[in-house]
N, C-alpha and C positions, 0 to 999 in steps of 0.2 A: 883805151877810153880817153876821150878828151876832157879838158878841165870843166867845160860847161856841162857835159853829160854827168860827170862825177858829182858836181855840185847839185844837179837836179836829183840824182839818186839819193844824196844825203838829205836834201830838203824833204823828199817824199818819205824817207825813213823816219825823220823826226816827226813829220806830220802824222804818220801812222802810229808812232809811239804816243803822241799826244791823244789821238782818238781812242786808242786802246785803253789808256789810263783813265780818260774821262768816262768811257763806257762803264768801266768797273766801278768807279766812284759814284757816278750818277745812280747806277743800279743798287749799290750798297747803302748809300747815304741819302739819296733823294736829290732832285734837281736843285731845290732851293738852298740846301745846305752846302753844296759844293761851289767853291769859288775858283776862279782862274789861278789864284795863288796856290790853292790846295792841289790843283792838278799839276802845276809846275813843281811843287815840292815832291809829289809822288814820283816824278821822273827825274828829279834832281836837275831841273832847268830853272832859269830865271823866268819870272812872269813876263818879262819883255820878249823872251823867245817864243812864248805861247802866242802873244799878240802879233808877232810877225806872220803867223799862220791863220789866226782867227781873230777878228777885230773885237769880239765880245763873246760872252757865254751863249747868247742866243744863236749866234752864227755857228758856234761849235755844236750845240745840240741839233741844229738843223742839219748839219753835215752828217752827224751820227744817224739821224733819222733817215736821211737820204741813202746812206750806205747800207744800213741795216734793212730798210724797206726793199732796196734793190736786191739784196742777198736773198730775201724771202721770195720776192717775185721771180728771181732766177730759178729758184728751186721749183716754183710752180710751173714755169715755162717748159720744163722738161716733160710735163704731162699734157701740155696744151694741145698736142696733136691727137690725143685720144678722142675718137669721134663720138663715142657714147657719153653723154653728159653725166649719167649716173655713175659710170665707171670713173669718169674724170673727177666727180665730186668725192668719191671714196679715196682716190689718189691724192686729192687736195688735203683731206683729213690726215692721211698717213704722212704725207710730206710735211705738213705743219707740225705734227708731233715730233717727227725726226729732226726738223730744224730747231725746235725748242730744246731738245735734249742734246743736240750736238753743239749748239751755240747758246749756252745758258745766259751769258752776260748780254748778248744781243737781245735775247728774249726778255730778260728782266727789264732792260731799258725800254724796249718797244711796248711791252704789254703789262708791266707790273710797276712802272714808275710814272708818277704824274709829272708832266712837263707841258709847257704852254707853246703852242704854235699859232702864229697869226694866220689870218685868211690868205694873205699874200704868199705864205709859205707853201700852201697846198699845191699850187701849180708847179713850183720847183720840185716838189716831191713826186710829181707825176700823178697827182690825185685824179681818179677817174679813168686812167689809162690801164687797161688790163695787163699790159706788158711791164708796167712799173709798179702797179698798185695791187697788192694781193687781195684786198677786199673787192676791188673792181673785177678781178679775175673770178672770184667766187660768185659775185653777182651775175656776171656774164654766163657762167656755167649753169646757174640756177635758171636764168632766163631762157637758156637753150633747152633745159630739161622741161620747163613749163610749156614752152612753145611747141615742143615735139611730143607732148602728152606723156612724158616719162614719169611725172609725179601724179599723185592722187588729184582728182578733179577740183577738190576744194582748196588745194594749195595754189594760190595765185599771187602771193606777195614775196618776191625774191629777197627783199631786205629782211623781212621777218624770219624767214627760214635761214638766211645767211647768219643772222645774229644768234639764232638758236644753235646752229651747227658750230659756229665759232665759240660760243659759250661752252659747249660740250668739250671740244678738243682743248680749249684753253684751260678748262678745269683739270684735265688730265695732266697737262704740262706743268701748270703752276703748282698743283698739289705735289707732284713729284719733286719739283725744284725746292719747295718749301719743307716737305716732310719726309722725303725718302730716307729710310734708315731709322726712322722713329720707331722704337720697339713697342709703342702703344698699340700699333696695328700690325696684323700679319699681312704685309704688303705682297701683292702679286706682281709679277713682271710687268713693267709699265707698257711694253709693246702689246702684250696680250690684253691688258685692260683697255688700251686704246682701240684695238681691233674690235673688241666686244661693243664698246661705245659706238664707234662709227657704224658698225653693222646694224646695231639696234636703231640708231637714228635713221639710217637709210631704209630699214624695213618699215619704219613708221611713215616714211615719205612716199614709198613706192612699193607695189607688190612685185615688181620685176627683180628687185635686188637679190642677189645671192652672194654670200661672202667669198665664194671661190671663183666668181666671175672675173 
């Protein structure tokens, strides 16, 4: 390995370390409370080292959003070839829940932490592109289902249904992350709960849906 290659690997390793630490801190303490110095202290680097990789906190959160959004979009793309949009919609719900459970810090930052993105940031994050934007992929799936008569005739607003569907699966994941193990409730296995929720939602959207499809 040459010197230049080794330095690039070291640079990327430090950058990943910064992003991982920032993700945990933003999710735990909130965007406004976390400073660049706080992130530097967490990984035992100087603030100057952080600024060599990210010019400010806004750029850092943008990169985290880009990486985490792409990770979720990548999980969705594995089911993009499913021809039946109703089956695809069910797979989206399952995949979303699995992503949240497998990547709790990513999930908390993406969907449970308030942070500000400017309008100009949306293009960089692939806004509206189903290959990069999980919400756009969900909308495209619902538009496909509506256009092909897979949903009930009165259902004609893909954004409304997308937000209802999202709210449902988000509730499952966020409740699990916040309250799992709380002895106040006799919790049922989260995957089983998610399956019942997704199948119930789909049953209300279309008469064709079957949980074993």
